[in-house]
Every structure is written in C-alpha cells, then in structure tokens.
N, C-alpha and C positions, 0 to 999 in steps of 0.2 A: 676568545679565551677558551670557550668550550671546545673548539676545534683543536687547539693546541693541546689541551688536556687529554682529549680523545686520542690524539696521535701518540702522546707520551704513554698512555695506558696500553695502546696497541703494541708499542715498541717493547714495553716491559713484558707483555704477554708473549711476544715473539721470542724473547730471550729465555723466559721460563719454560714455555711450551712451543718450541720452534716448529713451524710448519715445514714439511718436506715434500719434495716432488714425488708424485706417485710413479713417475717413470724411472727415475734414477736414484731416488732417496736423498738427493742433495737438498740442502736447506733453501727454502724459497726466499727471494728478496721481496721487498715491498713492491706491490703492484703485480706480483705473480700469484696465480691461483691454480691449485691442482697440479700444474706442470711448470717446470722451469722453462725459461725462454729457449734453451737449447733443445730440450725434449719436445716442446711444442713445434719448433721448426723442423724437427725430424719425424714428426708423426707421418706414417705412410698413408696419406689420403689416396683413395682410389681414383678420384676425379671422375667417377662414373656419374652419369646423369640419367634422368628419366626420358630424355629426348633421343639418345643414341643407343644402339645395341651395345651391350657390354658383357663381361664374363658372368655376371650374376644371371642375366637373361638366359645365357646358354645352358646354365644348370637346369633350367626349367623348359628348355626347348621340347616340343612334342607334347606339351601339356597345355590344354586349352583353359586351364583354371586361372592363370595369372596373366594380367594384361601387360605389366611392366615391373621389372625388378631392379634393385639398386642396393648399394651398401656404402658406408661412409669410409671405413678404414680397412687396411689389410691386417689380418691377424697373423703375426709372424712369431714363431717359437722363440722365446727368450727376448722378446721385444717390448717396446714401450706399451703397445696396445694390450699385450697379454698382462702386463703389470696393472694397467688401468682396470681391466675387467676383473682381474683377481681381487683387487681391493673393493671394487663395486659389489661383487658377489659374496665375498667371504669376510670382508673387513668392515662391513657396515658403512661403507663410504658411498651412500646413495647419491650424494651431490655430484659424483662423477657422471651419473646418468643425465642429470640436469645440464651439466657442462657440455656433454656431447650432443644432447638433444637441441640445445640452443644453437650450437655451431652448425650442425647438420640442417636444422630447420631453417636457419637464416639463409643458408646456401640454396636450399630448395625454393624458398619463398622469393628470394631476390631474383632468381633466374626463371621464375614462372614455369618450373618443370612440371608441377602438378598443382592445379589451383581449384580442384573440384572435389576434394576429399570430404566425405561426410563424417566418417568415424575412423579413429586410429585405435586399433585393437592389438594388444600384446599376446604373444604366445604365453599361455597361462602356466602357473605352477599348480601342482596338486595341493589341496588344502593343508596336508600334513607338512609338506616342504615349506609352504608359505608361512605356516605357524612357526616353524623352526627358524627360518631366516628372518621373518618379520616383514618382508616386503618382496615384491617381484622386482628383480634387478632391472627390468626394462620399463617399469612404470614411469619413473621420473623422466627417462628418455622420451617416452611416448607422450607424456603430458606437454613437454616443451615442443615436440613436433606438432602436436595438435594446436597449440597456441599459435605457432607461426603459420600454420596452414589454415587457421580459422575453422578448425574442425572440432569435433567432440571426442574426448578420450573416453573409451568404453572399457573400463578395467575388466569387467566380467562378461565381455562379449562372447568369449569362449570359456568353457569349463573343462578342466582335465579330470578324467574319471578314475585314473589309476596312478599310483605313486611309483612310476617306473624310473629306472636309472638311465642316465645318459648312455646312448649306444652309438657313439661317433665312429666306432671302428667296424660296425656291422654294415653289410651291404644294403644298398638302397631298397631293393625288392624285399629282402628279409625284414627290414624295419617296417616297410609299408604293410605287409601282411600281419605282423605282430601287433602293430599299433593302429590297426584299421579303425577301431571304435574307441580310440584313446581320448578323443575330444568330442564335445557336443556344443551346439549353439544354444546360448542361454535364451534368446528371444528372436527367433527367425523373422517374425513379423516386423520388428523394429528395423531390421536390416534390409528389408525388401527394396529393391531398385536403388540401393545406395552404393556409393564408391567407398571402398574400405582400404585403408593402409594397414597391412599386417606387419608387425615388427617383432624382432628378436634381438638377442645380443650378438651371437656369432653364427654365421651360416657355414656349415661344413659340407655335407652332401646335399643339403637342401631338403632332406626327407621330412623333417619336422614341419617346416614351412609348407611343404606340399600337402601333407596330411591336414594341417590346419586350414589351408586354403580350400581344399576339397570339402572339408566339414562346413565351412562358411557358405558353400553353394547350396546348403539346405534352405537358405533364404533365397527367394526368387529374385532374379534380375540383378544380382550383385555383381560389381566389377571390383576385382582385387588387384591391388598394387602391393609390392613388398619392399621393405628396406630393413637394414640391420645396422648395429653399431660397427660390425666388422665382418669380414669374410676371410676364410682360409684360402690363400691363393691356390688356384688349380695347378696341378703339376702335369 
C-alpha cells in the first residue's frame, strides 16, 4: 500500500515539476536520472585507463611530477558534457558530480586500474569564489571517487591563495609563471609518502593541474595521479 502511494505521489510530482535531461532538456522518464537514455548512450567516454598511455598522459610528458593521468569524458563544444558541467558549476546541480564520480569510480575500481590511493584532493576554489558558489564543483565527484577507491577525500588538501580568473586561452608557460605561488599545501606532513589522486572538472592545457601537482611535491615522497570529469580533445 505504501509503495503504491509513493509511486502515485512521485507521478504527481513529475507532472507538476517534471525532471528534464541535463543534456538535451527533454523530459525524463521513470527510471532515468540526470540524463535521458539517448544522451547517456551518446556520452563521449574517453575509454582512457591508468594502465595504458593516453592523450592525457601526453599533456604532461617531460614532467616528472605526475605518475599517471586520465580523464572520464571528452569536453566537446555545444555537447552533452558541456551542458552537464555548466549545470554543475552554475545551476546548483551538485548531484551531477555525484553521478559522474560514481560512474567513473566504479570503472576504475572494477578494473583495478589504481588500488593504492590514500587521498583524493580537488583543485581548490578561492574562498571568495567558494562562498559565492556555495560548493566546489568537483567535491561531490571526488567524494564518490574516494568511496570507490577506498581512499580519503581531502577537501582542503590544497588552498588557493588568490582569486584569479580562468585563463584557458593563455599559453602554458605564461600561466605557469603568473600562477607559480597560486596554491599551497595545507598540511605537508599529512601527505608524506602518500599516493594522491588530484582531480578537476575539465583539463584544457593541463597548466592548473601541473601547478597543483608541483605544489603537492612540498610533501616528501608523494606520488601523484590525475583524473578529471572531462578533457578538451587535443587538436
């Protein structure tokens, strides 16, 4: 009886406040969450792993900072992934991070790509931006990754010291020099000799992740892996 009543209430709620797909804005059917079946099947998964060399690795070639890099989806202009991350960052749809973190985390865990991560650490927001947005857009993603990898999510492992704007169109070297002291390690002793998975939403040039990874090297003996929700395809 209770189950039937619950279904009726859910159906009424769907009629009055219909849930729509974050990818195409179509109305979701029962059993669909966040994305409709069509959009879910068209998500551009990279199929990159932590076992084989991939395009994310090649971004960081020549840098001894990062042991292995990966990314879950391709970020394509005017695509489903762009819509998802836009809703995540600017429309208070933090559950999208949970959805992507569970999916990506299950794939990593089930294939034993990396099974020795101690801490999952997000690229941080400056406190002013965090206060304005209310959350770090990669936190929910990171918490679910940590759950599947049996690691600890360390929200404040890194601290951003200045409220800078995104500089995706600036050159890698220019960004490196300008942002050299942009991040600091909160507790270097906690991270000593640990395996760290550094995460972000979208990798473009890789400069932000590189700066954060080099900052984490303030802790002795750390090993750094990288992943993200998405990566802009290399041209």
